[in-house]
C-alpha positions in Angstrom: 65.6 -44.7 63.7 68.1 -45.0 60.8 68.4 -42.2 58.3 67.0 -43.4 54.9 69.3 -42.7 51.9 68.0 -42.9 48.4 68.4 -41.4 44.9 65.9 -40.9 42.1 63.2 -43.2 40.7 64.4 -45.4 37.8 67.6 -46.0 39.8 70.9 -46.2 37.9 74.4 -47.1 39.0 75.1 -43.6 40.5 71.8 -43.3 42.4 72.0 -46.8 43.8 75.7 -47.0 44.6 76.0 -43.5 45.9 73.3 -44.3 48.4 75.3 -47.3 49.6 78.5 -45.3 49.7 76.9 -42.5 51.9 75.2 -45.1 54.1 78.7 -46.5 54.8 80.1 -43.0 55.4 77.3 -42.0 57.9 77.6 -45.3 59.8 81.4 -44.7 60.0 80.5 -41.3 61.6 78.3 -43.2 64.0 75.0 -42.1 62.5 72.8 -45.0 61.8 71.8 -45.0 58.1 70.5 -47.4 55.4 70.5 -47.2 51.6 67.3 -47.8 49.6 66.3 -47.7 46.0 63.0 -46.2 44.5 62.6 -49.0 42.0 64.4 -51.9 40.3 68.0 -51.0 39.3 69.1 -51.4 35.7 71.2 -54.3 34.5 74.5 -52.5 34.7 73.7 -51.6 38.3 72.9 -55.2 39.1 76.2 -56.3 37.6 78.1 -53.6 39.7 76.4 -54.7 42.9 77.1 -58.3 42.3 80.7 -57.7 41.3 81.5 -55.8 44.5 79.5 -58.1 46.8 76.4 -56.1 47.6 72.8 -57.1 47.8 70.3 -55.0 46.0 69.0 -52.4 48.5 65.5 -52.6 49.7 62.9 -50.8 47.6 61.4 -47.9 49.5 57.8 -47.3 48.6 56.9 -44.3 50.7 58.1 -41.8 53.2 56.4 -40.1 56.1 56.9 -37.1 58.5 58.7 -39.5 60.8 61.4 -40.3 58.3 64.8 -38.7 58.3 66.2 -38.9 54.8 69.3 -38.0 52.7 68.6 -37.5 49.0 71.5 -38.3 46.6 72.0 -37.9 42.8 68.9 -35.6 42.4 67.3 -32.5 43.8 64.3 -32.8 41.6 61.0 -33.5 43.4 59.5 -34.9 40.2 62.0 -37.8 40.6 61.0 -38.5 44.2 57.9 -39.2 46.2 55.0 -36.8 45.8 55.1 -36.1 49.5 58.9 -35.7 49.8 58.5 -32.4 51.5 56.8 -34.0 54.4 59.9 -36.1 55.3 62.7 -34.8 57.5 65.2 -34.0 54.8 68.6 -33.6 56.5 71.0 -33.5 53.5 71.0 -33.4 49.6 74.1 -34.4 47.7 73.9 -34.0 43.9 75.7 -33.1 40.6 72.7 -31.9 38.6 71.3 -28.4 38.1 69.3 -26.9 40.9 65.6 -27.5 40.0 63.7 -26.1 43.0 60.6 -27.4 44.7 62.1 -29.2 47.7 61.2 -27.4 50.9 62.4 -27.9 54.5 61.3 -26.4 57.8 64.9 -25.7 58.8 68.3 -25.2 57.1 69.9 -28.4 55.9 73.3 -29.5 54.4 73.3 -29.3 50.6 76.3 -30.1 48.4 75.9 -29.8 44.7 79.0 -29.7 42.5 79.6 -29.6 38.7 81.1 -33.1 38.6 80.1 -36.0 36.4 78.8 -38.3 39.2 77.3 -38.0 42.7 80.0 -40.4 43.9 82.6 -37.9 42.7 81.0 -35.2 44.8 81.0 -37.5 47.8 84.7 -38.2 47.4 85.4 -34.5 47.6 83.4 -34.3 50.8 85.5 -36.9 52.6 88.7 -36.3 54.5 91.9 -38.2 53.7 91.2 -40.4 56.8 87.8 -41.2 55.5 89.2 -42.2 52.1 92.0 -44.3 53.7 89.4 -46.1 55.8 87.2 -46.8 52.8 86.9 -50.6 52.2 87.6 -52.1 48.8 84.0 -52.7 47.9 83.0 -49.1 48.6 85.9 -47.9 46.4 84.6 -50.2 43.7 81.2 -48.7 43.9 82.6 -45.2 43.6 84.7 -46.1 40.6 81.7 -47.7 39.0 79.6 -44.6 39.4 82.2 -42.4 37.7 82.7 -44.8 34.8 78.9 -45.2 34.4 78.0 -41.5 34.4 81.0 -40.5 32.2 80.6 -43.4 29.8 84.2 -44.1 30.6 85.1 -40.4 30.1 83.3 -40.1 26.7 80.6 -37.9 28.1 81.0 -34.1 28.0 80.0 -34.1 31.7 83.4 -35.5 32.5 85.8 -33.2 34.4 89.5 -33.5 35.2 88.5 -34.1 38.8 86.4 -37.1 37.8 89.3 -38.6 35.9 91.7 -37.9 38.8 89.4 -39.6 41.4 88.8 -42.6 39.0 92.5 -43.0 38.5 93.2 -43.0 42.2 90.5 -45.5 42.9 91.5 -47.8 40.1 95.2 -47.7 41.2 94.2 -48.6 44.8 91.9 -51.4 43.5 94.6 -52.6 41.1 91.9 -52.8 38.4 92.1 -52.2 34.7 89.5 -49.4 34.2 88.9 -50.1 30.5 88.4 -53.9 31.0 86.0 -53.3 33.9 84.1 -50.6 32.0 83.6 -53.0 29.1 82.0 -55.5 31.4 79.7 -52.8 32.9 78.6 -51.6 29.5 78.0 -55.2 28.3 75.8 -55.7 31.3 73.9 -52.5 30.6 73.4 -53.6 27.0 71.7 -56.8 27.9 68.1 -55.5 27.7 66.5 -58.0 25.3 64.2 -59.5 28.0 62.7 -56.1 29.0 59.3 -55.0 27.7 59.0 -51.9 25.5 57.5 -49.9 28.4 60.3 -51.1 30.7 62.9 -50.0 28.2 61.3 -46.5 27.9 61.2 -46.1 31.7 64.5 -47.8 32.6 66.6 -44.7 32.6 64.0 -42.0 32.3 63.4 -38.6 33.9 60.4 -36.3 33.7 61.2 -32.6 33.0 59.1 -29.5 32.3 60.8 -27.5 29.5 59.2 -24.3 28.2 55.9 -25.2 29.8 55.9 -28.7 28.1 55.9 -31.9 30.1 58.4 -34.5 28.8 59.6 -37.9 29.8 63.2 -38.0 28.5 64.6 -41.5 28.3 68.1 -42.6 27.5 69.3 -46.2 26.8 73.1 -46.3 26.9 74.3 -49.4 25.1 77.1 -51.0 23.1 74.5 -53.0 21.1 71.9 -50.4 19.9 70.3 -52.8 17.4 68.9 -54.8 20.3 66.6 -51.8 20.8 66.4 -50.3 17.3 65.2 -53.7 15.9 62.1 -53.3 18.0 61.3 -49.9 16.5 57.7 -50.4 15.5 56.5 -51.8 18.8 58.5 -49.2 20.8 57.0 -46.4 18.7 53.5 -47.7 19.6 54.4 -47.9 23.3 55.8 -44.4 23.3 52.4 -43.2 22.2 50.7 -45.2 25.0 53.0 -43.9 27.7 52.5 -40.4 26.5 48.7 -40.8 26.7 48.7 -42.6 30.0 50.9 -40.1 31.8 49.3 -37.1 30.1 52.7 -35.9 28.8 53.4 -33.5 25.9 56.0 -35.9 24.6 58.1 -38.9 25.3 61.6 -38.6 23.9 63.6 -41.8 23.7 67.3 -41.6 22.9 69.4 -44.8 22.3 73.0 -43.8 23.1 75.6 -45.8 21.2 78.5 -45.7 23.7 81.2 -46.9 21.3 80.2 -44.7 18.3 79.4 -41.7 20.6 76.0 -40.9 19.0 72.3 -41.0 19.8 69.4 -42.4 17.8 66.1 -40.5 18.6 62.8 -42.2 18.1 60.5 -40.0 16.0 56.9 -41.0 16.6 55.2 -37.9 15.3 55.7 -34.4 13.7 56.2 -32.7 17.0 59.3 -34.8 17.8 60.4 -34.3 14.2 60.2 -30.6 14.9 62.2 -31.0 18.2 64.9 -32.8 16.3 65.1 -30.0 13.7 65.0 -27.1 16.2 67.1 -28.5 19.0 69.6 -30.6 17.2 69.6 -29.1 13.7 68.8 -32.4 12.0 65.5 -32.9 10.2 64.4 -36.6 10.3 63.5 -38.4 7.1 62.2 -41.5 8.9 61.0 -42.4 12.4 64.6 -42.8 13.6 67.2 -40.0 13.4 70.9 -40.3 14.3 72.4 -37.4 16.3 76.2 -37.5 16.1 78.1 -36.7 19.2 75.0 -36.7 21.5 75.7 -38.9 24.5 74.6 -36.8 27.6 71.1 -36.1 28.7 72.3 -33.6 31.3 74.9 -31.7 29.3 73.5 -31.9 25.7 69.9 -33.1 25.5 68.2 -31.0 28.2 70.1 -27.8 27.4 69.2 -28.2 23.7 65.5 -28.6 24.5 65.6 -25.4 26.6 
């Protein structure tokens, strides 16, 4: 039976492509493995997969005690199946903070490093021989993960190691990183055909902060008005999602990649207070601009805590 490799729900480029990269690596090491996704990837990810000649991985709807799995780009059980601890977890590869909650009956391999993308972590785990054997399309996936998660090095999560790896991959691929990143971000910004609920959940993670349950959503785009022009209907949908999922709040941040700022939707007084307390800006309307805020992991989550 093949090892099943997958990332978090609401799969983005890093979660999807890293699963494909590690499936290639495990198969190279003569361990049968297959990449999956836990939902429909976003538009940027679909562009990346098509550009490098990959089909969208099969959607995995459940796991069982018979499944051997590798988890990539998360270690948070809230982003995985409710019964994830029943599966035979053999490895976790990630670049996020250690959350806790995943349990295994025996020791496993875990690699979590403070890099900007899971693909960057994988690159550091490979030998020179592994890297030299890497086909062009796998290198393309790895570069895409780094450019996506760093917003082409604009994000404060970016490290010198991420830049180094990206430069090496781009050189080997003979690709103009800036031109390619522009195409990725244009694809990510093409969200006009999604429903309000789909936009809220597209790149969204559930967190518990200070005893409060949040869904924290980010929409990274070069065309923020596509989303902001739908303000009224999105605000109504935020309230519906909050009620349906029994959350304390839904926080939606629209990240303007080019201007390096976030716009937070402010549906109620509680979110108004969060903006004031966490970001030192008191909203005067139901939208508030947060200059310099582009990273959920490095800026938004720590500010809430």
